[in-house]
Structure formats: C-alpha cells, structure tokens
C-alpha positions in Angstrom: -98.8 90.0 88.7 -95.8 87.9 89.3 -94.5 85.3 86.9 -92.6 82.1 87.1 -89.7 81.0 84.7 -90.8 79.3 81.5 -88.3 76.4 82.2 -89.9 74.0 79.4 -89.7 76.8 76.9 -86.2 77.6 77.6 -85.4 73.8 77.4 -87.1 73.7 74.0 -84.8 76.7 73.0 -81.8 74.8 73.9 -83.1 71.4 72.0 -83.5 73.4 69.1 -80.3 75.3 69.0 -78.3 72.4 69.7 -80.2 70.2 67.2 -79.1 72.7 64.6 -75.3 72.8 65.9 -75.3 69.2 65.7 -76.7 69.1 62.0 -73.8 71.5 61.1 -71.2 69.4 62.9 -72.0 66.0 62.1 -73.2 66.7 58.5 -71.8 70.2 57.4 -75.4 71.3 56.9 -75.2 75.1 57.0 -79.3 75.3 56.7 -79.6 73.2 59.8 -77.2 75.5 61.5 -79.3 78.4 60.4 -82.5 77.1 61.0 -81.5 75.9 64.5 -79.9 79.4 65.6 -83.0 81.2 64.1 -85.8 79.0 65.9 -83.8 78.6 69.0 -83.3 82.1 69.4 -87.0 82.6 68.7 -87.9 80.0 71.0 -85.6 81.4 73.5 -87.1 85.0 73.4 -90.5 83.6 73.3 -89.8 81.6 76.7 -88.6 84.7 78.1 -91.8 86.9 77.3 -93.9 84.0 78.7 -91.6 83.9 81.9 -92.2 87.8 82.0 -96.4 87.5 81.5 -97.6 84.2 81.1 -100.5 85.6 78.8 -97.9 86.5 76.2 -97.6 83.2 74.1 -97.6 84.2 70.7 -93.9 84.1 69.7 -93.7 80.8 71.7 -96.8 79.4 69.8 -95.8 80.8 66.4 -92.4 79.2 66.8 -93.5 76.0 68.2 -96.3 75.6 65.6 -94.3 76.4 62.7 -91.5 73.8 63.6 -94.3 71.3 64.3 -95.7 71.6 61.0 -92.0 71.7 59.1 -90.5 68.8 61.2 -93.9 67.0 61.3 -94.1 67.1 57.5 -90.3 65.8 57.1 -90.9 63.2 59.7 -93.9 61.6 57.8 -91.6 61.6 54.7 -88.8 60.1 55.7 -89.6 58.1 59.0 -86.5 59.3 60.5 -86.8 60.0 64.3 -83.8 62.1 64.6 -84.1 64.8 64.0 -87.6 65.4 62.6 -89.7 63.3 64.5 -87.9 64.4 67.9 -88.3 68.2 67.1 -91.7 67.6 65.5 -92.8 65.9 69.2 -91.1 68.5 71.1 -92.8 71.3 69.3 -96.3 69.6 69.4 -96.0 69.4 73.1 -95.0 73.0 73.4 -98.1 73.8 71.4 -100.1 71.7 73.8 -98.4 73.1 76.7 -99.1 76.7 75.8 -103.0 75.7 74.6 -103.5 74.1 78.0 -101.9 77.3 80.0 -104.3 79.6 78.2 -107.2 77.3 78.8 -106.5 77.2 82.5 -106.3 80.9 82.8 -109.4 82.9 84.5 -110.9 85.0 81.9 -111.2 88.9 82.4 -114.6 90.1 82.1 
C-alpha cells in the first residue's frame, strides 16, 4: 500500500514547535519551550507514522487531542487568541482531519 506525505501533520508539528520557541523567546518561558518541543516532536513523529501508513493515526490523534483539551481550557479561561486559541483551533482541526480520514477508509472484512 503506497502512502502519501501527511503535509498537514508536518505543518501542525512546525506550528506547535515554533509556538513553544516563540513563548521562550518573547516571555522567557521554559515550560512553553519544553511543551513546544515535546508536543511538536510527537506531532512530527505522528505525521511520519501517518505518512508511512495512513491507518497509523494514534500518536497524531493522542497529541492533537491532548493539546485541544489543554489549550482549549486555557483559551476559555483567558480568552486570548494567541497562543491558546490558535493551538486549540489547529488541534481541533487535526482531530477532525484524522477522524474524517478514518471514516473514509474502506473497512476490512
């Protein structure tokens, strides 16, 4: 089975990683840097897995679902679009993309 590159997943990983780096540069936030590198790395690994086998969504789904929950909660508390709202929105889009992709796959008997 040939797989195609998960460009959306790689873009999401870059967004997460760069957000963590920006949080560190602008505010000196080491937790932002650590979370950005950790979750960005996981998102990149998940995108690699999906690129190799489109059915292997679990790392991507766990990463984007976790970030949607964490950053969504922060967005509702702070009402700040940057960074919480953007990351929560992007994470929800990734969860949706992965879910739709699974629904469109033919089921094996």
